[in-house]
Short mmCIF file of the C-alpha atoms (twelve columns), coordinates in Angstrom:
data_MODEL
# 
_entry.id   MODEL 
# 
loop_
_atom_site.group_PDB 
_atom_site.id 
_atom_site.type_symbol 
_atom_site.label_atom_id 
_atom_site.label_alt_id 
_atom_site.label_comp_id 
_atom_site.label_asym_id 
_atom_site.label_seq_id 
_atom_site.Cartn_x 
_atom_site.Cartn_y 
_atom_site.Cartn_z 
_atom_site.pdbx_PDB_model_num 
ATOM 1   C CA . MET A 1   -36.149 27.053 -3.322  1 
ATOM 2   C CA . ARG A 2   -36.102 29.436 -0.504  1 
ATOM 3   C CA . TYR A 3   -36.950 33.368 -0.354  1 
ATOM 4   C CA . THR A 4   -35.696 36.060 1.344   1 
ATOM 5   C CA . ILE A 5   -38.496 39.045 0.872   1 
ATOM 6   C CA . SER A 6   -38.527 42.696 1.607   1 
ATOM 7   C CA . ALA A 7   -40.936 44.297 3.727   1 
ATOM 8   C CA . ARG A 8   -39.626 47.654 2.702   1 
ATOM 9   C CA . GLY A 9   -42.476 50.167 2.879   1 
ATOM 10  C CA . LYS A 10  -44.553 47.858 5.002   1 
ATOM 11  C CA . ASN A 11  -47.322 49.892 7.352   1 
ATOM 12  C CA . PRO A 12  -46.146 48.768 11.164  1 
ATOM 13  C CA . GLN A 13  -49.645 48.736 11.737  1 
ATOM 14  C CA . ALA A 14  -50.652 45.744 9.324   1 
ATOM 15  C CA . SER A 15  -49.641 42.592 9.765   1 
ATOM 16  C CA . VAL A 16  -46.947 40.989 8.448   1 
ATOM 17  C CA . LEU A 17  -48.391 37.418 7.479   1 
ATOM 18  C CA . GLY A 18  -51.195 39.418 5.859   1 
ATOM 19  C CA . PHE A 19  -48.790 41.913 4.004   1 
ATOM 20  C CA . LEU A 20  -47.131 38.572 2.650   1 
ATOM 21  C CA . ALA A 21  -50.574 37.361 1.559   1 
ATOM 22  C CA . ARG A 22  -51.208 39.875 -0.295  1 
ATOM 23  C CA . ASN A 23  -48.306 41.010 -1.901  1 
ATOM 24  C CA . PHE A 24  -46.695 37.292 -2.107  1 
ATOM 25  C CA . ALA A 25  -49.292 35.315 -2.224  1 
ATOM 26  C CA . SER A 26  -48.230 32.730 -4.904  1 
ATOM 27  C CA . ILE A 27  -44.747 32.052 -2.315  1 
ATOM 28  C CA . PRO A 28  -45.621 29.131 0.003   1 
ATOM 29  C CA . LEU A 29  -45.064 30.235 4.045   1 
ATOM 30  C CA . GLU A 30  -42.543 27.241 4.189   1 
ATOM 31  C CA . GLN A 31  -40.167 28.228 1.139   1 
ATOM 32  C CA . ILE A 32  -40.234 32.083 3.071   1 
ATOM 33  C CA . ASP A 33  -36.527 31.878 4.579   1 
ATOM 34  C CA . SER A 34  -36.895 35.059 5.891   1 
ATOM 35  C CA . VAL A 35  -38.370 38.836 5.721   1 
ATOM 36  C CA . PHE A 36  -36.293 41.831 5.817   1 
ATOM 37  C CA . GLY A 37  -37.149 45.742 6.865   1 
ATOM 38  C CA . PHE A 38  -36.754 48.166 9.438   1 
ATOM 39  C CA . VAL A 39  -37.325 46.926 13.372  1 
ATOM 40  C CA . GLU A 40  -36.509 50.230 15.800  1 
ATOM 41  C CA . TYR A 41  -33.823 52.322 14.612  1 
ATOM 42  C CA . THR A 42  -30.402 51.776 14.654  1 
ATOM 43  C CA . PRO A 43  -27.547 54.159 12.509  1 
ATOM 44  C CA . LEU A 44  -26.365 50.778 10.839  1 
ATOM 45  C CA . TYR A 45  -29.234 50.820 8.221   1 
ATOM 46  C CA . GLY A 46  -28.344 51.013 4.460   1 
ATOM 47  C CA . GLY A 47  -29.997 51.011 1.291   1 
ATOM 48  C CA . ARG A 48  -33.394 52.599 2.389   1 
ATOM 49  C CA . ILE A 49  -34.019 55.914 4.411   1 
ATOM 50  C CA . TYR A 50  -35.150 55.196 7.738   1 
ATOM 51  C CA . GLY A 51  -38.500 56.628 8.574   1 
ATOM 52  C CA . GLN A 52  -40.060 54.435 10.959  1 
ATOM 53  C CA . PRO A 53  -39.975 51.039 12.022  1 
ATOM 54  C CA . GLU A 54  -41.545 48.315 9.571   1 
ATOM 55  C CA . PHE A 55  -41.692 45.430 11.711  1 
ATOM 56  C CA . SER A 56  -43.764 45.537 15.166  1 
ATOM 57  C CA . PRO A 57  -43.193 43.197 18.133  1 
ATOM 58  C CA . TYR A 58  -46.576 41.147 16.775  1 
ATOM 59  C CA . ASP A 59  -45.192 41.082 13.475  1 
ATOM 60  C CA . VAL A 60  -41.879 39.664 14.555  1 
ATOM 61  C CA . HIS A 61  -43.209 36.975 17.057  1 
ATOM 62  C CA . SER A 62  -45.780 36.069 14.163  1 
ATOM 63  C CA . LEU A 63  -42.916 35.264 11.561  1 
ATOM 64  C CA . TYR A 64  -41.203 33.390 14.418  1 
ATOM 65  C CA . GLY A 65  -44.308 31.306 14.690  1 
ATOM 66  C CA . ALA A 66  -44.505 31.084 10.971  1 
ATOM 67  C CA . GLY A 67  -41.349 29.374 10.706  1 
ATOM 68  C CA . ILE A 68  -39.759 32.793 9.425   1 
ATOM 69  C CA . GLY A 69  -36.913 34.348 10.062  1 
ATOM 70  C CA . VAL A 70  -35.889 38.187 10.738  1 
ATOM 71  C CA . ARG A 71  -33.411 39.825 8.494   1 
ATOM 72  C CA . LEU A 72  -31.961 43.061 9.797   1 
ATOM 73  C CA . PRO A 73  -30.471 45.146 7.346   1 
ATOM 74  C CA . LEU A 74  -27.030 46.752 8.096   1 
ATOM 75  C CA . THR A 75  -25.896 47.865 5.195   1 
ATOM 76  C CA . ASN A 76  -24.810 51.376 6.153   1 
ATOM 77  C CA . HIS A 77  -21.422 51.980 4.271   1 
ATOM 78  C CA . TYR A 78  -19.864 53.729 7.081   1 
ATOM 79  C CA . VAL A 79  -19.811 52.247 10.662  1 
ATOM 80  C CA . ASP A 80  -17.352 52.675 13.513  1 
ATOM 81  C CA . GLU A 81  -17.235 50.568 16.901  1 
ATOM 82  C CA . VAL A 82  -19.193 53.553 19.313  1 
ATOM 83  C CA . GLU A 83  -21.984 53.302 16.580  1 
ATOM 84  C CA . TYR A 84  -21.517 49.210 17.053  1 
ATOM 85  C CA . GLU A 85  -21.667 49.597 20.484  1 
ATOM 86  C CA . GLN A 86  -24.601 51.610 20.603  1 
ATOM 87  C CA . SER A 87  -26.855 49.177 18.683  1 
ATOM 88  C CA . ARG A 88  -25.720 46.068 20.970  1 
ATOM 89  C CA . PRO A 89  -28.983 45.971 22.720  1 
ATOM 90  C CA . LEU A 90  -31.117 45.650 18.921  1 
ATOM 91  C CA . LEU A 91  -28.638 42.731 18.185  1 
ATOM 92  C CA . GLU A 92  -29.256 41.113 21.303  1 
ATOM 93  C CA . LYS A 93  -32.593 41.243 20.893  1 
ATOM 94  C CA . TYR A 94  -32.674 39.514 17.874  1 
ATOM 95  C CA . HIS A 95  -29.953 37.393 17.957  1 
ATOM 96  C CA . ARG A 96  -31.419 33.799 17.745  1 
ATOM 97  C CA . PRO A 97  -30.871 30.789 15.048  1 
ATOM 98  C CA . GLY A 98  -32.778 31.669 11.725  1 
ATOM 99  C CA . ASN A 99  -32.141 35.660 11.694  1 
ATOM 100 C CA . ALA A 100 -29.808 37.412 9.769   1 
ATOM 101 C CA . VAL A 101 -28.479 40.340 9.042   1 
ATOM 102 C CA . ILE A 102 -27.238 41.831 5.665   1 
ATOM 103 C CA . VAL A 103 -24.081 43.650 6.020   1 
ATOM 104 C CA . THR A 104 -21.701 45.787 3.794   1 
ATOM 105 C CA . ASP A 105 -19.084 46.840 5.679   1 
ATOM 106 C CA . ASP A 106 -16.558 44.069 6.656   1 
ATOM 107 C CA . ASN A 107 -15.541 45.231 10.224  1 
ATOM 108 C CA . LEU A 108 -19.243 45.463 11.313  1 
ATOM 109 C CA . ALA A 109 -19.280 41.723 9.499   1 
ATOM 110 C CA . ARG A 110 -16.428 40.226 12.186  1 
ATOM 111 C CA . TRP A 111 -17.945 42.178 14.870  1 
ATOM 112 C CA . ILE A 112 -21.138 40.441 14.881  1 
ATOM 113 C CA . ARG A 113 -20.010 37.392 14.073  1 
ATOM 114 C CA . ARG A 114 -17.575 37.523 17.300  1 
ATOM 115 C CA . ASP A 115 -20.293 38.646 19.097  1 
ATOM 116 C CA . PHE A 116 -23.243 37.047 18.033  1 
ATOM 117 C CA . PRO A 117 -23.086 33.619 16.467  1 
ATOM 118 C CA . HIS A 118 -26.110 32.850 15.962  1 
ATOM 119 C CA . TYR A 119 -26.900 35.283 12.883  1 
ATOM 120 C CA . ARG A 120 -26.752 34.736 9.468   1 
ATOM 121 C CA . ILE A 121 -24.219 37.173 7.880   1 
ATOM 122 C CA . GLU A 122 -25.185 38.214 4.574   1 
ATOM 123 C CA . ALA A 123 -22.547 40.222 2.138   1 
ATOM 124 C CA . SER A 124 -25.179 43.425 0.750   1 
ATOM 125 C CA . VAL A 125 -25.212 43.411 -2.867  1 
ATOM 126 C CA . ILE A 126 -24.168 46.886 -2.068  1 
ATOM 127 C CA . LYS A 127 -20.667 44.728 -1.894  1 
ATOM 128 C CA . ASN A 128 -20.795 44.626 -5.862  1 
ATOM 129 C CA . LEU A 129 -19.158 41.327 -6.256  1 
ATOM 130 C CA . ARG A 130 -18.799 40.838 -9.681  1 
ATOM 131 C CA . ASN A 131 -16.209 38.254 -10.522 1 
ATOM 132 C CA . ASN A 132 -15.400 35.150 -8.939  1 
ATOM 133 C CA . ALA A 133 -12.191 36.279 -6.957  1 
ATOM 134 C CA . ARG A 134 -13.948 38.757 -4.895  1 
ATOM 135 C CA . ILE A 135 -17.308 36.303 -4.407  1 
ATOM 136 C CA . GLU A 136 -14.725 33.510 -2.998  1 
ATOM 137 C CA . GLU A 137 -13.090 36.390 -0.704  1 
ATOM 138 C CA . ALA A 138 -16.326 37.080 0.361   1 
ATOM 139 C CA . MET A 139 -17.589 33.904 1.418   1 
ATOM 140 C CA . LYS A 140 -14.544 33.835 3.660   1 
ATOM 141 C CA . LEU A 141 -16.456 35.928 5.991   1 
ATOM 142 C CA . TYR A 142 -19.973 35.866 4.891   1 
ATOM 143 C CA . ASP A 143 -22.146 33.067 5.255   1 
ATOM 144 C CA . THR A 144 -23.967 33.585 2.147   1 
ATOM 145 C CA . VAL A 145 -23.506 36.550 -0.664  1 
ATOM 146 C CA . VAL A 146 -25.967 38.750 -2.584  1 
ATOM 147 C CA . LEU A 147 -25.154 39.399 -6.059  1 
ATOM 148 C CA . PRO A 148 -26.026 42.031 -8.711  1 
ATOM 149 C CA . MET A 149 -28.922 41.706 -10.156 1 
ATOM 150 C CA . GLU A 150 -27.979 42.363 -13.729 1 
ATOM 151 C CA . LEU A 151 -25.552 39.602 -13.389 1 
ATOM 152 C CA . ASN A 152 -28.874 37.413 -13.918 1 
ATOM 153 C CA . GLU A 153 -28.178 38.018 -17.318 1 
ATOM 154 C CA . ASP A 154 -25.107 36.625 -17.945 1 
ATOM 155 C CA . GLU A 155 -25.624 33.017 -17.425 1 
ATOM 156 C CA . ASP A 156 -21.919 32.002 -18.602 1 
ATOM 157 C CA . PHE A 157 -20.890 34.019 -15.690 1 
ATOM 158 C CA . LEU A 158 -23.568 32.432 -13.402 1 
ATOM 159 C CA . ALA A 159 -22.785 29.016 -14.404 1 
ATOM 160 C CA . SER A 160 -18.939 29.926 -13.099 1 
ATOM 161 C CA . VAL A 161 -19.956 31.023 -9.535  1 
ATOM 162 C CA . PRO A 162 -18.612 28.591 -6.717  1 
ATOM 163 C CA . GLU A 163 -20.627 27.326 -3.760  1 
ATOM 164 C CA . LYS A 164 -23.732 28.079 -5.440  1 
ATOM 165 C CA . GLN A 165 -25.901 27.087 -2.506  1 
ATOM 166 C CA . ARG A 166 -24.328 30.120 -0.486  1 
ATOM 167 C CA . VAL A 167 -25.104 32.394 -3.172  1 
ATOM 168 C CA . THR A 168 -28.611 34.619 -3.301  1 
ATOM 169 C CA . LEU A 169 -29.886 35.987 -6.299  1 
ATOM 170 C CA . PHE A 170 -32.558 38.288 -7.144  1 
ATOM 171 C CA . ALA A 171 -36.084 37.115 -8.207  1 
ATOM 172 C CA . ASN A 172 -37.086 40.436 -9.608  1 
ATOM 173 C CA . ALA A 173 -35.473 43.438 -10.103 1 
ATOM 174 C CA . GLY A 174 -36.415 47.350 -9.829  1 
ATOM 175 C CA . CYS A 175 -34.510 50.763 -10.802 1 
ATOM 176 C CA . ALA A 176 -31.144 49.284 -10.032 1 
ATOM 177 C CA . LEU A 177 -31.044 46.600 -12.510 1 
ATOM 178 C CA . THR A 178 -30.109 49.252 -15.153 1 
ATOM 179 C CA . CYS A 179 -28.513 52.320 -12.634 1 
ATOM 180 C CA . PRO A 180 -25.212 53.168 -14.104 1 
ATOM 181 C CA . SER A 181 -23.359 54.457 -10.318 1 
ATOM 182 C CA . ARG A 182 -26.046 53.552 -7.398  1 
ATOM 183 C CA . ILE A 183 -25.055 56.988 -5.465  1 
ATOM 184 C CA . CYS A 184 -28.256 56.780 -3.883  1 
ATOM 185 C CA . TYR A 185 -26.605 53.860 -1.238  1 
ATOM 186 C CA . VAL A 186 -24.232 55.927 0.094   1 
ATOM 187 C CA . SER A 187 -25.985 59.348 0.260   1 
ATOM 188 C CA . ILE A 188 -28.491 57.003 2.549   1 
ATOM 189 C CA . SER A 189 -26.339 55.564 4.648   1 
ATOM 190 C CA . LYS A 190 -25.521 59.393 5.894   1 
ATOM 191 C CA . ILE A 191 -29.189 60.193 6.297   1 
ATOM 192 C CA . ASN A 192 -29.320 57.100 8.471   1 
ATOM 193 C CA . LYS A 193 -26.884 58.373 10.662  1 
ATOM 194 C CA . GLY A 194 -29.490 61.225 11.813  1 
ATOM 195 C CA . LYS A 195 -26.912 63.824 10.939  1 
ATOM 196 C CA . GLY A 196 -28.166 65.402 8.007   1 
ATOM 197 C CA . GLY A 197 -27.551 64.573 4.218   1 
ATOM 198 C CA . GLN A 198 -29.053 64.992 1.052   1 
ATOM 199 C CA . PHE A 199 -30.735 61.966 -1.023  1 
ATOM 200 C CA . LYS A 200 -28.640 61.685 -3.986  1 
ATOM 201 C CA . CYS A 201 -29.947 59.697 -7.358  1 
ATOM 202 C CA . SER A 202 -28.079 59.238 -10.406 1 
ATOM 203 C CA . GLN A 203 -31.466 59.186 -12.272 1 
ATOM 204 C CA . ASN A 204 -31.443 62.700 -12.619 1 
ATOM 205 C CA . LEU A 205 -27.764 62.982 -13.341 1 
ATOM 206 C CA . LYS A 206 -27.919 60.338 -16.580 1 
ATOM 207 C CA . GLU A 207 -29.743 59.169 -19.076 1 
ATOM 208 C CA . ARG A 208 -30.620 55.338 -18.888 1 
ATOM 209 C CA . GLU A 209 -33.020 52.909 -19.852 1 
ATOM 210 C CA . GLN A 210 -36.056 52.537 -17.727 1 
ATOM 211 C CA . ARG A 211 -37.446 48.530 -17.788 1 
ATOM 212 C CA . GLY A 212 -39.746 48.893 -14.833 1 
ATOM 213 C CA . MET A 213 -40.143 45.775 -12.502 1 
ATOM 214 C CA . VAL A 214 -38.662 42.971 -14.211 1 
ATOM 215 C CA . ASP A 215 -39.165 38.885 -13.086 1 
ATOM 216 C CA . PHE A 216 -36.496 36.646 -13.784 1 
ATOM 217 C CA . ASP A 217 -36.752 33.228 -14.911 1 
ATOM 218 C CA . LEU A 218 -36.242 31.216 -11.605 1 
ATOM 219 C CA . GLU A 219 -36.429 27.732 -13.436 1 
ATOM 220 C CA . ARG A 220 -33.512 28.548 -15.405 1 
ATOM 221 C CA . LEU A 221 -31.713 30.009 -12.532 1 
ATOM 222 C CA . GLN A 222 -32.217 26.980 -10.365 1 
ATOM 223 C CA . ALA A 223 -31.376 25.013 -13.521 1 
ATOM 224 C CA . LEU A 224 -27.877 26.552 -12.969 1 
ATOM 225 C CA . GLY A 225 -28.106 25.633 -9.537  1 
ATOM 226 C CA . PHE A 226 -29.110 28.390 -7.544  1 
ATOM 227 C CA . SER A 227 -31.620 27.842 -4.579  1 
ATOM 228 C CA . ARG A 228 -31.789 31.278 -3.068  1 
ATOM 229 C CA . PHE A 229 -33.320 34.315 -3.957  1 
ATOM 230 C CA . LYS A 230 -34.524 37.540 -3.197  1 
ATOM 231 C CA . LEU A 231 -37.427 39.017 -3.550  1 
ATOM 232 C CA . LEU A 232 -38.751 42.853 -4.098  1 
ATOM 233 C CA . ARG A 233 -42.112 44.614 -3.975  1 
ATOM 234 C CA . ALA A 234 -43.104 46.632 -6.672  1 
ATOM 235 C CA . ARG A 235 -43.630 50.456 -5.632  1 
ATOM 236 C CA . ALA A 236 -46.691 52.572 -6.999  1 
ATOM 237 C CA . ASP A 237 -44.461 53.702 -10.456 1 
ATOM 238 C CA . GLY A 238 -43.615 50.348 -10.932 1 
ATOM 239 C CA . LEU A 239 -39.977 51.611 -11.873 1 
ATOM 240 C CA . THR A 240 -38.382 50.136 -8.802  1 
ATOM 241 C CA . GLY A 241 -38.640 47.670 -5.469  1 
ATOM 242 C CA . ARG A 242 -38.660 47.803 -1.993  1 
# 
């Protein structure tokens, strides 16, 4: 199995290898494909509100030294060419084999593919790929795709998914598992532009089951043919992941 691990919420003063040892001690370093989190600011970020970098330059070199890539969460819903051009220096800085970008906007994926071919480009879970037709269409553009975490519970569907070696499943899940609308993603995309905006969450609007952090049966998923997994870190409240 290969893992991509979230460093969301990591203190930039703390060592990334120490962070992995404390929070993901059961995962051997050689099974970690990449670690994702914020480096310096770009308006292309989505998923979580940008506050500060989570990786220091030392962290980045430590990951490289351990044979682990950096995965940039460029999952903003709204991307234009001006923002892309402004972000070229950042993309150039981390452009090397083994590194990856997580992308929601198809135009951004095309621009990165054209200009920065060493990145592996992954379709974000935010793209909401829920049937094989959409998965196959996404695979024409993206190297790998992430499926919504609740699909882990639909074994018949998972058995039918094409090219399972190019599919990333969640190893665990937080509040998004039972979220009815995921309006937070769009609101965060606006906030990360640095032009104001307000965080929105459907938890305050609709009643839903709160299951805390859920660990999926990876042996079962592996038996179905999947080998790529995304691993989150629980927050202190236990209701979501980073």
